[in-house]
KEVEXTI-705803 format. One line per field, with one value per residue: x, y, z of N, C-alpha, C in turn. Coordinates in pm, 1 decimal, padded with zeros to 6 digits. Example, Ala and Ser with C-alpha at 12.3 -4.5 7.8 and 13.67 -1.06 7.14 Angstrom:
2
nxx [01319.0 01285.0]
nyy [-00569.0 -00225.0]
nzz [00780.0 00708.0]
caxx [01230.0 01367.0]
cayy [-00450.0 -00106.0]
cazz [00780.0 00714.0]
cxx [01320.0 01290.0]
cyy [-00330.0 00003.0]
czz [00780.0 00787.0]
//
This chain:
80
nxx [-04176.2 -03944.2 -03918.7 -03679.4 -03546.9 -03346.2 -03345.7 -03161.5 -02984.3 -02925.4 -03099.1 -03167.9 -03266.0 -03384.5 -03521.3 -03611.2 -03663.5 -03784.6 -03825.2 -03637.4 -03340.7 -03117.0 -03118.2 -03022.8 -02785.2 -02565.0 -02404.4 -02120.4 -01946.6 -01860.3 -01778.9 -01923.8 -02130.9 -02272.0 -02576.3 -02750.5 -02969.3 -02952.7 -03054.0 -02931.6 -03020.4 -03351.1 -03424.6 -03244.3 -03087.2 -02887.7 -02708.1 -02559.7 -02298.4 -02098.2 -01820.9 -01807.1 -01595.3 -01562.8 -01611.5 -01775.6 -02100.5 -02217.4 -02042.9 -02060.4 -02337.4 -02299.9 -02133.1 -02279.7 -02488.2 -02361.1 -02275.9 -02539.0 -02654.7 -02493.2 -02556.1 -02835.9 -02823.3 -02741.2 -02941.7 -03186.6 -03479.5 -03798.4 -03953.2 -04269.4]
nyy [-02924.4 -02692.0 -02370.1 -02146.8 -01898.5 -01644.5 -01449.8 -01244.0 -00955.2 -01031.2 -01226.4 -01572.1 -01769.7 -02086.9 -02334.4 -02631.1 -02922.0 -03220.4 -03442.1 -03429.4 -03528.7 -03393.0 -03125.3 -02785.6 -02835.3 -02855.9 -02971.1 -02876.9 -02922.2 -03171.9 -03122.9 -03076.7 -02825.4 -02594.3 -02396.9 -02121.3 -01878.2 -01555.5 -01268.6 -00976.7 -00714.3 -00583.6 -00515.5 -00626.4 -00906.2 -01183.9 -01434.8 -01723.9 -01908.8 -02184.5 -02386.4 -02736.7 -02885.8 -03156.7 -03458.6 -03658.0 -03746.2 -03845.3 -03746.4 -03471.2 -03442.0 -03485.5 -03289.2 -03058.1 -03103.8 -03057.3 -02773.3 -02653.0 -02735.4 -02591.7 -02325.7 -02318.9 -02359.7 -02116.9 -01949.6 -02031.2 -02035.6 -02144.0 -02014.8 -01856.5]
nzz [-00929.8 -00804.5 -00682.1 -00555.9 -00362.6 -00216.8 00089.0 00118.7 -00022.8 -00290.6 -00508.7 -00545.9 -00834.7 -00876.7 -01057.7 -01016.2 -01173.2 -01085.5 -01246.3 -01440.8 -01468.1 -01559.5 -01491.2 -01498.8 -01624.1 -01905.8 -02197.3 -02336.7 -02597.2 -02508.7 -02252.3 -01916.6 -01802.9 -01560.2 -01505.2 -01386.7 -01236.1 -01103.7 -00920.7 -00888.6 -00832.4 -00787.2 -01047.1 -01225.5 -01392.3 -01383.8 -01541.5 -01451.5 -01546.8 -01541.8 -01589.9 -01518.1 -01541.6 -01630.8 -01824.6 -01777.6 -01728.6 -01475.4 -01282.3 -01329.3 -01243.4 -00981.8 -00894.7 -00970.5 -00789.9 -00548.3 -00576.1 -00597.1 -00342.3 -00182.3 -00255.0 -00206.5 00060.1 00149.3 00064.5 00193.2 00207.8 00068.6 -00233.7 -00265.1]
caxx [-04073.9 -03948.1 -03860.9 -03600.9 -03505.8 -03268.4 -03401.6 -03057.0 -03003.6 -02927.9 -03205.5 -03146.0 -03376.3 -03362.9 -03645.7 -03569.7 -03753.3 -03741.0 -03828.8 -03526.3 -03201.9 -02991.8 -03168.1 -02915.8 -02667.1 -02566.9 -02294.7 -02059.2 -01842.5 -01806.2 -01781.6 -02040.8 -02145.6 -02400.0 -02632.5 -02862.5 -02994.1 -02939.0 -03119.8 -02849.4 -03112.4 -03492.5 -03449.7 -03137.2 -03088.0 -02747.8 -02714.8 -02435.4 -02258.1 -01965.5 -01777.6 -01783.4 -01448.4 -01573.6 -01672.8 -01868.7 -02247.7 -02230.3 -01957.3 -02125.1 -02458.6 -02258.3 -02066.2 -02397.9 -02572.6 -02271.6 -02298.9 -02678.2 -02667.6 -02429.5 -02639.9 -02968.1 -02801.0 -02729.3 -03078.7 -03261.0 -03628.9 -03862.0 -04041.6 -04425.3]
cayy [-02822.3 -02612.2 -02238.4 -02114.3 -01750.2 -01575.9 -01316.4 -01145.9 -00847.8 -01093.9 -01338.3 -01689.3 -01831.8 -02227.1 -02420.8 -02780.6 -03020.4 -03341.9 -03540.9 -03410.2 -03554.8 -03314.0 -02986.1 -02692.1 -02895.5 -02860.9 -03042.8 -02795.4 -02980.5 -03274.3 -03082.2 -03036.7 -02697.3 -02577.0 -02262.0 -02071.1 -01727.0 -01480.2 -01129.6 -00881.9 -00613.9 -00592.5 -00474.5 -00685.2 -01049.3 -01241.9 -01574.3 -01762.9 -02034.8 -02236.9 -02514.9 -02832.2 -02943.9 -03298.2 -03515.3 -03749.8 -03697.4 -03895.2 -03654.3 -03344.8 -03442.7 -03478.1 -03148.2 -02973.5 -03111.8 -02983.1 -02639.5 -02616.7 -02736.4 -02460.3 -02203.4 -02332.0 -02335.1 -01976.8 -01902.8 -02039.9 -02052.0 -02170.8 -01909.7 -01894.3]
cazz [-00973.4 -00696.4 -00695.0 -00445.9 -00366.6 -00105.7 00134.7 00119.3 -00120.4 -00424.9 -00509.0 -00653.2 -00885.5 -00927.0 -01080.9 -01012.1 -01224.7 -01035.2 -01356.2 -01529.1 -01377.5 -01586.8 -01471.4 -01462.7 -01675.3 -02059.0 -02252.1 -02436.6 -02678.3 -02442.9 -02117.1 -01870.4 -01752.4 -01485.0 -01535.9 -01305.1 -01260.4 -00985.3 -00938.9 -00809.4 -00782.8 -00833.2 -01187.8 -01311.7 -01401.4 -01415.9 -01565.6 -01402.4 -01614.0 -01497.5 -01638.2 -01411.4 -01574.0 -01638.0 -01927.8 -01707.2 -01668.4 -01337.7 -01204.9 -01347.6 -01170.0 -00850.0 -00890.9 -00975.9 -00657.2 -00436.6 -00590.8 -00568.4 -00205.1 -00108.7 -00276.4 -00137.0 00208.8 00176.4 00024.2 00336.1 00202.9 -00057.7 -00280.6 -00278.8]
cxx [-04073.7 -03873.9 -03792.0 -03540.0 -03432.4 -03349.5 -03292.2 -03068.5 -02974.1 -03007.0 -03155.7 -03256.8 -03356.0 -03499.8 -03570.1 -03685.1 -03715.1 -03739.2 -03730.8 -03404.9 -03081.1 -03043.6 -03040.5 -02791.0 -02673.3 -02429.0 -02232.1 -01942.2 -01771.8 -01786.4 -01889.7 -02031.3 -02263.1 -02438.6 -02739.0 -02873.1 -02993.7 -02992.8 -03044.8 -02911.0 -03252.0 -03498.5 -03337.9 -03134.7 -02933.1 -02752.1 -02571.9 -02416.7 -02120.9 -01935.0 -01764.2 -01660.1 -01455.8 -01648.6 -01772.3 -02000.3 -02262.5 -02159.8 -02009.7 -02235.3 -02400.7 -02206.5 -02184.2 -02473.3 -02492.8 -02286.0 -02430.6 -02701.6 -02611.7 -02505.3 -02758.4 -02944.3 -02784.5 -02866.1 -03164.3 -03421.6 -03673.3 -03944.1 -04189.5 -04454.3]
cyy [-02722.6 -02473.8 -02192.5 -01984.4 -01717.2 -01440.2 -01209.2 -01048.2 -00934.7 -01219.9 -01455.2 -01753.2 -01978.5 -02293.5 -02565.4 -02870.8 -03156.9 -03462.0 -03521.3 -03426.0 -03451.3 -03151.8 -02896.4 -02729.4 -02879.7 -02907.7 -02934.6 -02845.6 -03085.1 -03245.5 -03042.6 -02898.6 -02680.8 -02420.6 -02255.2 -01933.6 -01662.2 -01322.1 -01038.9 -00769.4 -00651.8 -00610.4 -00552.2 -00827.5 -01090.0 -01389.5 -01617.9 -01913.5 -02066.8 -02372.1 -02624.8 -02925.9 -03102.2 -03342.6 -03612.9 -03695.6 -03732.1 -03772.4 -03514.9 -03334.4 -03420.6 -03335.6 -03051.3 -02977.5 -03039.6 -02841.3 -02599.8 -02642.9 -02637.5 -02353.6 -02208.0 -02318.7 -02190.2 -01906.1 -01910.6 -02069.4 -02089.3 -02046.5 -01953.7 -01931.6]
czz [-00853.1 -00732.9 -00562.5 -00462.8 -00231.5 -00047.6 00161.6 -00000.9 -00262.0 -00409.7 -00616.5 -00700.7 -00939.4 -00947.7 -01095.1 -01049.1 -01175.0 -01131.9 -01470.3 -01460.9 -01425.8 -01584.0 -01436.8 -01531.8 -01840.8 -02079.4 -02355.4 -02490.5 -02593.3 -02289.1 -02043.7 -01792.5 -01657.4 -01515.5 -01436.2 -01299.0 -01120.5 -01018.9 -00842.4 -00752.4 -00837.1 -00984.0 -01269.7 -01304.8 -01429.1 -01433.8 -01533.3 -01473.9 -01575.2 -01546.6 -01504.6 -01441.8 -01559.8 -01763.0 -01888.3 -01651.8 -01519.2 -01245.1 -01202.4 -01255.4 -01023.1 -00802.9 -00869.8 -00833.2 -00541.4 -00449.7 -00556.5 -00410.5 -00125.7 -00134.6 -00205.4 00017.3 00254.9 00151.1 00146.8 00307.8 00079.4 -00107.3 -00281.4 -00407.6]
//
């Protein structure tokens, strides 16, 4: 499992469980969604949930990976 954060003012918390192919995904009435957590300030937490607008698990995984790759590109480093 990997923990990733940003050095910018907003921190991103992603726990990626390599044994769970559906990490950060959930199915809501047939439509796949992504969810993750950011810390806008040191004392606040914001849970981000967005529809992936697909009923296909394979497409949801692909869209999730694109979103997480973009977020991780901005984050820049692994947490200790």
